[in-house]
N, C-alpha and C positions, 0 to 999 in steps of 0.2 A: 560387395553389396553396399557397404557404407559409402564408398566413393560414388556409386551410382545414385544413392539416395541424396547425398549432398549435391551432386550435379543437378539432379531433378529439382531439388529445392531451389537451387540457384537460378535455374532456368525459369521456374515459376515466378520467383521473386522479380527477376529482371523483366519478365513479360508483364507482370502486374504493374511495375513501375512505368514502363513505356506506355501501357494502356492508360494509366492514371494521368500521365502527362498529356496524352492526346485528348482524354476526356476533359481535362482542365482547359486546354486550349479551345476545344469546341464550345464548352460552356461559356467561356469569356467572349468568343466570337458571336455566339447567339445572343448574349446579353447586349453586346455592342450593336448588333443588328436591330434588336428590339428598341434600344435607346434611340438609335438613329431614325428608326421608323416613326416612333412617337414624336420625336423632336421635329420631324419634317411635316407633320400634319398640322395645318393651320386651324382646322376644326375637328373636334372629336366629340362623340356622345356615346354613353353607355349606361347600362343599369348595373347595380351591384348588390351583392348580399354580403354582410359583414358578420363575423362572429368574434366576440370578445370574451376570453376566459378570465375569471377572477378566482382567487383562492381565499377562502375564509380562514380565520385564525385557527380553526380546528382541522385545517388541511383539506377541506372539501372544495373541489373544483365546481364552479358554476359557469354556464355559458349564457351570455346575453346576445341576442340576435337583432339585426336591423337590416333594412333594405333601402335603396335609394337610387338616385340618378345623378348624372353629371354631364354638363355640356360646357365645352371650352371653345373659345375663339382666341387664338394666340395673336398678340402677346399678352393681352391685358383684360380678358373678359371670361367670367366663369359663373355658372349657376349650378348649384348642387342641392339635392334634397336628401333627407334621411328620415325614415319612419321606423320607429322602434315601438316596443311595448310601453314605453314611458314618455315619449315625446315625439312630436313631428316638427322638424326644423327645415328651413330653407335658407340658403346662403346665396347672395348675389354680389357680384363685383363687376362694375362697369368701366374699370380703368382708373376711377377716381374715388368712388365711394363704396365701402364695404357695408352691406346690409345683412343682418342676421335676424330672421323672424322665427319666433316660437309660436307656432300655429295653435297649439293647444291653449296656451295662456293668452293668446291674442295680443302679444306684445312684440316689439321689434326694436332693434338698436342699430345705429349707424356710426361709422367712423370714416374720416377722411384718410385714405391709404393710397395715394396715387402711386402708380408703378405697374409692375408686371404681375402675372400669375405667380411666379416664383416669390416675389416680394410679399404678396398678400398671404400666401401659404406660410411664409416665415413669420409674419406678424401674428397670424392666428395661433401658431404654435408657441412662439416665444413670448409675445406680449399678453395675449389673451388666454393662453393655455387651452385652446380649442383646436386640437389637431384635426386636419382634414383626412378622411379615410383614404388610405393608400396614396398619400400625397407624394411620396418619393417617386412614384411611377408617372406623375403628371408634370414634373419639373422639366425645364427646357433641356436638361441633359441628365437623365436618370442614371446612366452608367457612372458618371463622375460622382454622383451622390451615393450610390450603393456599393461600388466596388472597393474604394479605399478602406483599408482595415480588414479585408477578407483574408483569412488565414488558411482556409481549406475550401476546396471546390470539388463537387462531385456531379458527374453526369449520370442521372438515374434512369435514362432511357426515355420512353414516352408514356403519356397518360392521356386520358380523355376527359375533358371538362365540358359539360353541357353539349356533348356530341361532337366537340371539336378536338382533333388530335393535337397534342402539345408535346414539346420537349420539356422534360422535368429536370431541374437542377437544384442542388442543395449547396448552401454556402455557410461558412462559419466565420464569426468575428468574435471579438473579445467579450462583448456583453450579450449578443444575440446570435442565434442561428436563424437562417431564413431560407425559404424555398420559393421557387417561382416556376410556373408552368407557362411556356411561351408558345403561342399558336404557330403551327407549321404552315408553310405556304407563303404567299406574297404579302400577307398582313401579319407580321410577327408581333402581335399585341400581347400584353400580359393577361392570361386567362385567370390565374389564381396566384395570390401572394400570401405567404404565411410567415409570420415572425414569432419566434419562440424566445422568451426571456430566459437568460441564464443567470440572472442576478436575483430572481425571486423564487422562493421555495415552490416546488411542484412544477416549475417551468411552464407558466401559463402561455397560451398562444393568442395571437390576433391574426385573423385572416380576412381577406377580401377576395371575393369571386366575381369576375366580370361576366356580364352577358349582354346580348344585343349591342355589341360593339360596332360603331360606324365611324367613318373618317372621310374627310374631303367632301366631295359632292354628294355623298350619301347622307350627310347631316342636314337636317332641315334648318332653315333660318330661325334664329332665336332672338328674343328681346331680353337684354340683360339688365333692364331698368326695374326699379321697385315701384309698384303702383298702389300698394296698400288696398287691395280689393276687399279685404275683410275688416277694414276700419280698426286695425290693430293700434294699440297705444304705444307711443314712442317712449322708451326708457333708456337709461344709461347702459352701456355695454356690460359693466360689472354687475348689473342687477338682473341680467338674463340668467334665469335658473334652469337647471335640468335640461340643458341642450347638449350635454356630453353623451357619449355612448355608455358611460358609467353613471347611472342615476344617483341622486343624492342619498337615497336610502341604503345604497351599498357602500358608500364612502365611509371609511372608519371601521368597517367590518370585513373588508377584503383588502388584499394586497395588490 
């Protein structure tokens, strides 16, 4: 009886290991397919809904929500909007000049940042500390950005996001866990992306959910120039206030 139990346990263990390896290989192949598809698209447009969790010093979780749109024309043009309960912001990049407009305050700032979409996303994050929502998914090679450092991979089957059936995968790295839902079919775009911090108490999450995704000939022509139709006042980039997803009134009282 003991021998049979041990044998059964061994078979189950071996079966699980083989399945896990297959799941990991499939997850990585789907991630590569998603990355290759996004990279190949010269024009992309979508709308999104974002959720940012913060944790107060007394360990209460609070979720801040916003919505927006994004239009890309590779290699060097992007327009993005974000509307939240605290600010309405538009960002434009025409390959040479980055413009950020705070519509509520009727102010805008500009900086010369010649280069690609990858470059301007890096400048926004590292120099101005203004990360673009879901920026990792918009880079010229998302796979190379997301997969290094992954220590664990899980295929969680399928899920439905906005009526679209998706493959659902979970990944672990040293500082964050992250999940992604990738649309099934011939347009394997990211439908939802969730990042969970492992270095902050209560493990707050940040998520972006994509809707109305279009690519290629489906995307309407766009003008990526700034025309200041609202007579906004030009100010220095460092003076742009409350354009982050975390408003100033929450800074210092949340982690």
